[in-house]
N, C-alpha and C positions, 0 to 999 in steps of 0.2 A: 928144521926139526921142531916138533911141537913141544910145548911145555909138559913136564910131568903132571900127573894128576894126584889129588888127595881127596879124602872123603870129608864131607861136612854134613851136619844135621840141620835140616830146614824145618820150619813150621809148615806142615801141610794143610792144616785147617784149625780154626779156633775151636777148642773143646766147649761143650755145653755140659756142665757138671764135671764128673770125673774124667780126666784125660785117658786116652787109650793109645796103643801103638799107632793107630791110624792117624793120629795128629802129627806124626813125625815122618819125614822122608830122609833117607840116607842118599846123598847126591855126590857124584864124582865131579870135581871141578879142576880146571887147570891151575897149576901152581907157578906163577910167573917169577922170574928172577927179580931181585930187588933193584930198584932204581936209586939214583943219588939220594943219600940221606935216609934210605930205608934199610930194613933188615928182613930176612926170612928166618922163621923159627919153626923147628919141628917140635910140636907139643908132646910132652911126656905124660902129663896128667891134666885133667880139667874137672871142675867142680859142678855138681848138680845140687841145687838149693831150693828150699821151699818158696822163696820170693819169686822164682822163675814161673811158678804157676800163675801169679797175677799178670806177668808180662805176656802170657799166652792169650789174655783177653784184650779186646779193644778198649780204648778209653784212657783218660788221663790218670796218671799216678806219679809216684816219686821217681819211677824208672820208666823209660819209654817202652811201649808194647813191642813185642816181636812182630815182624811183618810176615804175613802169609806168603809163602813162596820165596822166602829168603832165609839165609843162615841165622841161627840163634847165636847168642854170645854169653859169656860169663867168665869167671876167673879161671886162669890156666897158668901152668908153668912149663917152660920148655927150654930148648937149647938153640942158640943162634947158629945156623948152618950156612948162611951166606950174608954178607954185610957190605953195605956201601956207606957206612958211617963209622968213623974211627972210635967213637965212644962205646960201641958195642961190637967188639971183634968176634970172629967165629969162635965158638966154644963157650961163650958167656951164657950162664943160666939166667933166665929172665922170668919175671912175673908180669902178667898182662891180663887183658879182658877180652881176649879173642879165643875163648873156648868153644866147645862143640865142633871142633874141626881138627884135622891132623896137622895142617900147616897154617901158619899165620904170617902175614906180611903187612908192613906198614911203616910209618915214620919211626925212627929210633926213639923219639920222645914218648911213644905209646907203650914202651917196654921198659921195665925197671929191673936192673940187675940185682940178683940176690946171691948170697954165699951158700953154695951147696954143702959146704963142710960144717955148717952150724947144726945140721940135723941129719939123722940117718937116711931120710928120704926127702927129696925136694917137694913131695906132696904135702909136707907139713906147712908149706907156705900158702896152701889153700885152706888149711884147717887151723890148728892151734896157733901158728905163727902168722896167719893171714886174717881175712875178714871175719872168719868164724870166731877165732880167739879174741880178736879185737872187739867184736860185738859183745862177747861175754864179759870182757874186762870193763869196758865202758858202761855197759848196761847195769852191771852189778855195783861197781864202785862209784860211778858218777851219777847215773840216772836214779838208781835205787838208794844211793848213798849208804851202802851197807857199812855198818860199824862193828867193831869187835864186840862179841857178846850177843849179836843179833841171831834170832832163829830165822832160817832162810828156807823157803820152799821153791822148788824149781819144777815146772811142768816140762814134759818131753825131755826128761833129765838124762836119758841115755842117748840122745841125739847129738848132733855136731856141736851146737851151741850149749845146750843144757849140761852136757857132760863136763864142759870146761867151767861153766858157771859154778857148779857144785864143788868142784875141786878148788877153785879160787876162793870160794866162801870158806871152805875148811882151812885153807892156807892163811887167810886173813882173820882167823879167829872167831868164826861163827860158833855160837853156843850149841847149835843143832842144825844139821842140813838134812832136808827131807826132799825126796824126789818121787815123781810119778812116772810110770812107763806103761807100755802096752802089752807086756808079757811077763810071766813069772821068771823067765830066763833073764830078762833085762833088769828086773827087780834084784835078782841075785847079783848081777853085774854091778849095779849101783852100790850095794852094800859090801860085797866081797872084794871088788876090784877098785872102786873109786872111793870106798870108805865113807859113804853117806851114813848118817846115823839111823835113818829109817827110809823105807821106800815102799810103794804099793802099786799094784796093778789096777789101773783105773777101770778095767773091764770087770773087776771082781766084785763090784758093789758101788753104791753111791759114793762119789768122791768126797762129799762133805763129811760123811761119817768116817771114812778111812783117813782123811787128813786130820780130823779132830783127834783120832786115836794116835796118829803118828806125832802130832804136835800138841800134847795135852796142855801146854802152857801158852798156846797160840804161836803166831808167827809175826815177825817184824818186817820181813822182806819177802815179796813174791816176784820171781822172774818168770813172766808169762810168755810162753811160746805157743800156747794152744787156744786160749780164750774159752768161751762157752761155759760148760759145767764146771771146769776147773777154775776159771776166774771167779765164778759165783762162790764156789767152795772156799777159795782163798780169802775173799772178802769176809766171809762168815768167820774165818779163823784169825783175822787180823787183830793184833793188839793196837791199842791207841797209838796214833801217830805212825802207823805202818806205811810202808812205801811199796809201790808196785811199778816195776819196769815193764812196759808193754813192748815186747820185741816182735811177737807174731801172734797169729790166730789161726793156726793150721787146721783146726777143727771146722773152720768156716770157708776155707778156700774154694771148695768145690760146690758150695751152696748155690742154688739157682734162684732162691728167694731170700729176702732180707732175714737175718737171724735175730731173734729176740735177744735183748740185752739181759744182763744179770738182774734178778728181781729184788736184790737187796742193796740197791745203790744208796739208800738212806744211811747205811753204815759209814759212808764217806763223811757224812755230817757228824753223826754221833761219836765216831771214833777218830775223827780228824785225820782221815787217810789222804794219801796222795797217790795218783796214778799218772805216769808220764810216758808218752811214746818217744821214740828216738830213731834217727837214721845215723848209722855209725860213721858214714863218710863226712858228717858235719863235725866230727870230733878229732880231726887229724892232729890237733895240738897235743893229744894224749898218746900218739903213736910211739914216741921215743920211750916214754915210761912203760908202756905196754911191752915193747920189745925187750927192754931191760929186765923187767920182772919175769916175763914168761920164759925167755931164753935161759935165765938163771934157774928157774924152777925145773926146766927140762934137763939142764946140765946136772942138777942135783938129784934128779930122779924122783922128785916129789910130785910131778904132774905127768899124767899119762896122755898120750896123743893117739888114741885108738882110731882106726879107720876101717871102713868097709870098702874094699877095692873090687871094682868090676872091670874086667879086661876087654878091650876092644871097642872102638867107636860104634860098631854095629849094635852093641849092647847098651849104649848110653840111654836110649829111650826107656829100656827096661829098668836101668839103674834109677832113672828119675822117677818112674812110676813106683818102684819099690820103696824109694825114699819117702814118697808121699804117703805110702801105706805104713810107714814107720818100721820098715824091715831092716834098716841099718842100725848098727851100733857105732857110735862116734860119727866121724865125718864120712859121707858117701863121696867117693872119688872114682872117676873113670881113668883107667891106666891104658895108655896107648903103646 
């Protein structure tokens, strides 16, 4: 009897500029039974994230590129349905890095058990309780060294990371939290649902002018998910000794030519500014504090964990492309 099959998403071709559905293939593959020390997991949710756009390109980076004609990967959460390792019995909910597929198999050490009872949906382990929330926590508190009383500006503030950054800033005593987003509906979401003090639609006019109006006394911290015009505007609004956490630059990910840098870099000298990039997996010593604080905020109902859910692996390329266009509110997750 042949093995059952499951669907996987493979990289069909490397994109040049903006990716399209033609860059992905949905492939049926056999699902073998686990061997000694291995487990078989049925995925429940997997993540699509901006950093994956870089992995679609060839070339060296902090994460290895996806291979053309092979399955992609990323964070996922699922249930063990067959096990040959006593540490992960059948029924265990696990977090792992074998997303973009319906079934995942491998050594038990590649799967981390999580408690499904700590959150209404296990998808939270891909978002606010996973790498997304951890990125927001470390970037704001450790990299940007946000302090009580700071004025904080967040770009892509309605997205997965940005929405958590703004909420943590408020919970940690920011004097003012400002966010930018790509639609009027998202601006309303930031102020009405996440309780940002001010927000603006970056399509509605020059960012520098809108930010100056939203932050009349300047900003002390900028959490940058976008780069480009928004980074230049933030530099212009920075107070002395301001700090920038460089998390991403999604405005440039599809560029086919080098992007000019901000034109006001001398402000780093005159205002004694600091800008620091980071990779969150290098800060695992902070994970216990992160889980303690964020799980408490979730239990107390003071932190929202909003998601945009897309059903079905066949729709995962569309989910990824929509996320790259900024069509998600909160974390974009594929539900299987």
